[in-house]
C-alpha positions in Angstrom: 2.7 60.3 -5.7 5.7 57.9 -5.9 7.9 59.8 -4.2 5.5 60.7 -1.2 5.2 57.0 -0.5 8.7 55.9 -0.9 9.3 59.0 1.5 6.8 57.7 4.0 8.2 54.4 4.2 11.8 55.7 4.8 11.0 58.1 7.8 8.3 55.5 9.0 6.3 58.7 10.6 3.1 58.2 12.9 1.7 61.0 11.0 1.6 59.8 7.7 1.0 61.9 4.4 -2.3 62.5 2.6 -3.1 60.9 -0.8 -5.1 63.4 -2.2 -4.6 61.9 -5.9 -7.9 60.7 -7.0 -6.1 58.0 -9.3 -4.4 56.6 -6.3 -7.5 56.6 -4.2 -9.2 54.9 -7.1 -6.9 52.0 -7.2 -6.9 51.7 -3.7 -10.7 51.1 -3.7 -10.0 48.9 -6.7 -7.6 46.8 -4.9 -4.7 48.0 -7.0 -2.8 49.0 -3.9 -0.4 46.3 -4.1 0.8 47.1 -7.6 1.3 51.0 -6.3 3.2 49.5 -3.2 5.6 46.9 -5.3 7.0 50.2 -7.4 8.8 51.6 -4.5 9.2 49.1 -1.6 8.8 45.4 -0.6 7.4 46.0 2.7 4.0 46.9 4.1 2.9 50.4 5.3 0.1 52.3 6.1 -1.0 55.8 4.3 -3.8 58.0 4.7 -6.0 58.0 1.7 -8.7 60.8 1.7 -8.2 61.2 5.4 -8.7 57.5 6.3 -5.6 55.9 7.5 -5.5 52.4 5.3 -3.1 49.4 5.1 -2.2 49.6 1.1 -0.4 46.2 1.4 0.3 43.7 3.4 3.3 41.6 1.6 2.4 38.1 0.9 4.7 35.2 1.7 6.8 34.5 -1.1 5.7 31.4 -3.1 8.4 28.5 -2.6 10.8 27.6 -5.0 9.6 24.3 -5.2 6.9 22.2 -3.2 8.0 18.8 -3.1 7.6 18.5 0.6 4.4 19.7 0.8 3.2 17.7 -2.0 4.4 14.9 0.0 2.2 15.5 2.7 -0.9 16.7 0.6 -0.6 20.3 1.8 0.0 23.9 0.2 2.8 25.9 0.8 0.6 28.3 2.9 -0.1 25.5 5.3 -0.1 26.2 9.2 2.0 24.1 11.7 -1.0 22.4 12.7 -1.9 21.3 8.9 1.3 20.1 8.7 1.2 18.3 12.1 -2.2 16.9 10.8 -1.4 16.1 7.5 1.7 14.4 8.3 -0.4 12.1 11.2 -3.1 11.3 8.4 -0.4 10.6 5.7 1.8 8.3 8.2 -0.9 6.5 9.4 -2.2 5.7 5.7 1.4 4.5 4.3 2.6 3.1 7.9 4.6 0.0 6.5 3.0 -2.0 9.4 -0.4 -1.2 7.5 1.0 -1.8 3.8 2.8 -5.3 4.1 2.4 -6.2 0.7 3.7 -3.0 -0.8 7.7 -3.1 -1.3 7.9 0.7 -1.1 5.9 1.2 1.8 8.6 2.0 4.0 10.4 4.6 1.5 7.3 6.0 1.2 7.0 6.6 5.2 10.4 7.6 5.7 10.0 10.3 2.7 7.1 11.6 4.4 8.8 11.5 7.7 12.0 13.4 6.7 9.4 16.1 4.9 7.9 16.7 8.6 10.8 16.8 10.0 11.9 19.8 7.7 8.5 21.6 7.5 7.5 21.5 11.1 11.3 23.3 12.1 9.9 26.9 11.1 14.1 27.4 10.5 14.7 24.8 8.2 11.1 25.3 6.6 12.4 29.2 5.6 15.7 27.8 4.1 13.3 25.1 1.9 10.9 27.7 0.8 13.7 30.4 -0.3 16.3 27.8 -1.8 14.6 24.7 -2.1 16.2 21.0 -1.1 19.5 21.9 -2.7 19.5 25.2 -0.1 18.9 22.5 2.6 21.7 20.1 1.5 24.0 22.7 1.2 23.8 24.0 4.8 23.9 20.4 5.9 27.8 19.7 5.1 30.2 19.6 2.8 30.1 18.0 -0.8 26.0 17.4 0.2 23.6 18.0 -3.1 19.8 17.8 -3.4 19.9 14.1 -3.7 21.3 13.3 -0.6 18.8 15.2 1.7 16.7 12.4 2.2 19.7 10.3 2.9 20.9 12.6 6.0 17.2 10.9 7.3 16.7 7.4 6.9 19.7 6.3 4.0 22.5 7.6 6.6 20.9 5.3 9.2 17.9 7.9 10.1 15.8 5.9 13.1 12.6 7.2 14.6 10.0 5.3 16.7 6.4 6.1 15.4 3.0 4.7 15.6 0.1 6.0 13.6 -1.7 9.0 15.9 1.3 9.4 18.2 2.8 12.6 19.1 6.0 13.6 17.7 9.5 12.8 19.8 9.0 8.6 20.0 6.0 9.0 22.6 3.4 6.5 21.5 -0.3 6.8 22.2 -0.2 3.1 21.6 2.5 0.1 21.5 3.5 -0.9 17.9 1.6 -3.9 16.1 3.1 -7.0 15.7 2.2 -8.2 12.2 2.2 -11.9 10.7 1.7 -13.2 7.6 -0.7 -16.4 7.9 -1.4 -18.5 4.9 -4.6 -20.3 4.6 -6.0 -22.3 2.1 -9.9 -21.8 0.0 -11.2 -24.6 2.1 -10.3 -22.5 5.1 -11.9 -19.6 3.5 -15.0 -21.5 2.4 -15.6 -23.5 5.8 -14.2 -21.0 8.0 -11.5 -22.1 10.9 -10.4 -21.4 14.3 -6.3 -21.8 15.1 -4.7 -21.8 18.3 -1.2 -21.4 18.7 1.7 -20.3 21.4 3.5 -17.2 21.4 6.0 -15.0 23.2 5.2 -11.2 24.1 6.6 -8.8 26.4 4.7 -7.9 29.4 5.0 -5.4 32.3 7.4 -6.7 34.9 5.0 -7.5 37.8 8.0 -7.3 40.4 8.7 -3.5 39.8 5.6 -2.4 38.2 7.5 -1.6 35.1 9.6 1.2 36.7 13.1 -1.4 36.0 14.0 0.0 39.7 14.8 -2.0 42.8 12.7 -0.9 45.5 12.7 2.9 46.2 15.4 3.6 43.5 15.0 5.9 40.7 16.0 6.1 37.7 17.9 9.4 36.1 18.1 11.3 33.0 20.4 10.0 30.3 23.0 12.3 30.1 24.0 11.0 26.8 20.4 11.9 25.2 19.5 14.7 27.8 16.5 12.5 28.4 15.6 12.8 25.0 15.9 9.2 24.0 17.7 10.0 20.8 20.9 11.5 19.4 22.1 13.1 16.4 25.4 11.6 14.6 27.5 12.7 11.5 27.5 10.1 9.1 29.4 9.7 6.2 27.0 8.8 3.3 30.4 8.5 0.8 33.5 9.9 0.2 32.8 13.6 -0.2 29.2 13.4 1.5 28.1 13.7 5.0 24.8 13.7 6.5 23.2 14.0 9.8 21.4 11.2 11.0 18.8 11.0 14.2 19.6 7.9 16.2 18.1 5.8 19.4 20.2 6.3 22.1 22.3 3.3 22.7 23.2 3.9 26.6 19.6 4.3 27.4 18.0 2.1 24.5 15.7 4.9 23.7 14.3 5.7 27.1 15.9 8.8 28.1 16.6 7.3 31.7 19.2 5.2 33.0 19.6 3.2 36.3 22.7 1.8 38.1 23.6 -2.1 38.1 22.6 -2.1 41.7 19.7 -0.4 41.2 18.0 -2.1 38.8 15.1 -5.1 39.4 16.3 -8.5 39.8 13.8 -9.8 37.6 13.4 -7.7 34.9 17.1 -6.5 35.0 16.0 -3.0 34.5 14.3 -3.5 31.0 10.7 -3.1 32.8 9.1 -5.9 30.7 9.9 -9.7 30.4 8.9 -12.4 28.5 5.9 -14.0 28.8 4.5 -17.0 27.0 0.7 -16.7 26.1 -1.8 -19.2 24.2 -3.8 -16.9 21.5 -6.7 -17.9 19.0 -7.5 -16.8 15.4 -11.0 -17.3 13.7 -10.8 -17.3 10.1 -14.2 -16.5 9.3 -16.2 -17.8 6.1 -15.7 -15.9 3.1 -12.8 -13.9 4.5 -10.3 -12.7 1.6 -6.4 -12.7 0.4 -4.9 -9.9 2.5 -7.8 -9.6 4.9 -6.1 -8.8 8.4 -7.4 -10.4 11.7 -6.8 -8.3 14.7 -6.3 -9.4 17.8 -6.7 -5.7 19.8 -4.5 -5.2 22.8 -2.4 -8.3 22.5 0.7 -7.2 21.7 4.1 -6.2 23.4 3.2 -4.3 26.9 5.3 -1.1 27.8 5.2 0.7 31.0 2.6 3.7 30.6 1.6 2.7 27.0 -1.2 0.5 25.9 -0.1 -2.4 24.0 -0.3 -2.7 20.2 -2.3 -5.0 18.3 -1.3 -8.5 16.8 -2.3 -8.6 13.4 -2.4 -11.6 11.0 -2.9 -10.9 7.5 -4.4 -13.9 5.4 -2.2 -15.1 2.1 -4.2 -17.4 0.0 -2.3 -20.5 -1.3 -2.7 -21.8 -4.8 -5.8 -24.4 -5.6 -5.4 -27.3 -7.9 -9.0 -27.3 -8.7 -11.0 -23.8 -8.0 -10.0 -20.2 -8.6 -11.8 -17.5 -6.9 -12.8 -14.1 -8.0 -14.9 -12.0 -5.3 -17.6 -14.3 -3.9 -17.7 -16.6 -7.2 -15.6 -19.8 -8.1 -14.4 -20.9 -11.4 -13.2 -25.0 -11.9 -13.0 -27.3 -15.0 -14.5 -30.2 -15.3 -14.1 -33.2 -18.2 -17.3 -35.3 -19.7 -16.8 -37.8 -22.4 -18.0 -37.5 -26.0 -21.1 -39.6 -25.5 -22.0 -37.4 -22.7 -21.1 -34.3 -24.7 -23.7 -35.6 -27.0 -26.4 -37.6 -25.4 -26.3 -35.7 -22.0 -25.5 -36.7 -18.4 -26.8 -36.9 -15.0 -23.9 -37.5 -12.3 -21.8 -36.1 -9.6 -20.0 -33.7 -12.1 -17.3 -32.2 -8.8 -16.4 -32.5 -5.1 -17.0 -29.2 -3.6 -14.6 -27.4 -0.9 -16.5 -28.8 2.1 -16.2 -32.4 0.7 -20.0 -32.5 -0.6 -20.2 -34.1 -4.2 -22.1 -31.5 -6.8 -24.6 -33.6 -8.7 -25.5 -31.9 -12.1 -27.7 -33.0 -14.9 -27.4 -31.9 -18.6 -30.9 -30.4 -20.3 -32.1 -33.2 -22.3 -31.6 -33.0 -26.4 -28.6 -30.5 -25.5 -25.4 -31.1 -26.9 -22.3 -29.6 -25.0 -19.6 -27.9 -27.1 -15.7 -28.2 -26.2 -14.7 -25.3 -23.5 -18.5 -24.2 -22.7 -19.1 -22.7 -19.2 -22.4 -23.7 -17.0 -23.2 -21.8 -14.0 -24.2 -23.3 -10.6 -26.0 -20.5 -8.8 -25.5 -20.4 -5.1 -22.5 -22.7 -4.8 -19.8 -20.0 -5.0 -18.4 -18.6 -1.9 -20.2 -17.6 1.4 -20.6 -14.0 1.8 -18.4 -12.6 4.3 -20.4 -11.9 7.3 -23.4 -13.3 5.9 -22.2 -16.6 5.2 -26.3 -17.9 4.3 -25.3 -16.4 1.1 -23.1 -17.5 -1.7 -22.0 -16.5 -4.9 -21.8 -18.8 -7.9 -20.0 -21.6 -9.2 -18.7 -21.3 -12.9 -17.8 -24.5 -14.6 -15.6 -24.7 -17.9 -16.5 -28.2 -19.5 -14.1 -30.0 -21.5 -14.7 -32.8 -23.7 -12.7 -35.7 -23.6 -12.2 -37.4 -27.5 -12.1 -41.1 -27.4 -8.8 -42.8 -27.7 -7.8 -44.8 -30.7 -8.2 -48.3 -29.3 -12.0 -47.4 -29.0 -11.8 -46.2 -33.3 -10.4 -50.3 -33.7 -13.4 -51.7 -32.2 -16.7 -49.8 -33.4 -18.3 -50.4 -37.1 -16.8 -47.1 -38.8 -19.5 -47.5 -41.5 -22.4 -47.6 -38.8 -20.7 -44.7 -37.2 -20.4 -42.5 -39.9 -24.1 -43.3 -40.7 -24.6 -41.6 -37.0 -22.8 -38.5 -37.5 -23.0 -35.2 -39.3 -21.9 -35.4 -42.7 -18.3 -34.2 -43.4 -17.4 -31.0 -44.8 -17.6 -30.3 -48.3 -14.7 -29.2 -50.0 -13.7 -25.4 -50.5 -16.0 -23.3 -52.7 -15.0 -21.9 -55.1 -12.4 -24.8 -55.4 -8.8 -23.1 -55.5 -7.1 -23.5 -59.0 -3.8 -24.6 -57.1 -3.7 -27.3 -54.8 -1.0 -28.8 -53.0 -1.3 -31.7 -50.6 1.1 -31.7 -47.0 1.8 -34.4 -45.2 -0.5 -34.9 -42.0 1.9 -34.7 -38.8 0.6 -34.0 -35.1 3.0 -31.7 -33.2 2.8 -29.3 -30.0 2.2 -25.6 -29.8 5.4 -24.8 -27.8 7.3 -25.9 -31.3 5.5 -22.7 -32.5 8.3 -20.0 -33.8 11.2 -22.5 -32.2 13.2 -21.7 -35.3 13.2 -17.7 -34.3 15.4 -17.3 -30.9 13.4 -14.0 -30.2 10.2 -15.3 -31.0 9.0 -15.9 -27.2 11.7 -13.4 -25.6 11.2 -10.6 -27.2 10.4 -8.4 -24.4 6.6 -8.2 -25.3 3.7 -8.6 -22.9 1.1 -7.9 -25.5 -1.0 -11.3 -25.4 -3.8 -9.4 -27.9 -2.2 -11.1 -31.1 -2.7 -14.6 -30.0 -6.9 -13.3 -29.0 -7.3 -14.4 -32.6 -5.8 -18.0 -32.5 -8.1 -19.1 -29.1 -4.9 -19.2 -26.8 -4.9 -17.6 -23.8 -8.3 -16.6 -23.3 -11.0 -18.0 -21.5 -14.2 -19.4 -22.7 -17.0 -17.2 -22.6 -19.7 -18.3 -20.6 -23.3 -19.0 -20.6 -25.8 -19.2 -17.9 -28.1 -21.9 -17.6 
């Protein structure tokens, strides 16, 4: 029977042999025809089974030897060209450096995805990658290249690609590039809200030539250097024995794909199509905003002919505060009370808030405040963003200030002792051996001072100090 199948494939006649063998018929019905066919050929064919022409096996595309580039885009090896393009746009928008200014690796991730798209979107390079992997691509790219140099062809060797999320491939933007700035704010700014006006410069379409860059009726011509594409490929030497191909913006036309003669250029913009203009903008810092939150001025970015302008974006950076610490909508601060206040209670302005208000607090009568205890003042935290009438809570850690030595000299110690709780008794049972040590004041920074590696052993595990009461915040009690 195998011989019949082989002969049918070799001759490829329109009149196919009939396969009457009941075993083969059964295997075909059970979906095992692929196994039969693989025994004799690597291609698909049709055979007549029981008088009916059936496609026994449509060969599946061989699985790629590696899937790293597919993984970068979050797709499978069987993805269509449309799937690849859709996945790339989604990933590029998510990982674009302009939207991840606090991620130092954002640019690298973005460029890797860009290189992956370049390879997988081209059928020829994708086929080479599927069959031989990155190593196969690098071997076809230049002498001395290895797999580690593949991405260098795209970005380490000067790869330059003008991209905006949602734009089509090839540098044509659906929107101008966003202008992202970091703007420092205080905790007071975020508590009270703030409006800031500032001057800035931006590019606007030239009003004289309406963005054509040309004078009068002159028309630009296609750039001969890049053939109107706006970019060129150059061979770049990465190392003494390694070369890569880099895609760069055409310097002759500045990436526009068009050129104008000097005499045909607009007098105002000199052929640049845009001119610099001073403008005044206002940003509103709303109550309750957070660190790294963005304020977007839609369409306030640089203009380009035929392209909607990008946005001007301010990413907030909250400066360290000496008194308050924020977590979500809650605030944390520390105050100090005297020993007498800790024992006898108090009713006074305990702290000054971020809006300048004094906050008066009265301790419960008959309640002794222990050192490092925590109280909570409900509704005195940060305003809730977009709902400023609601606020989080303010947690207050209370330190107890002990009297100084001069105070102790002025009081009657016997009378004081009669008022204070009794001293602790000796240990029970009393140790058999007792040595008397000298009392001497010190500082904990001296701890481990005789061991050079005591504080520089590279360990970041603070658990060993938890039992000593170091490096831990006091547990708060809600009152």
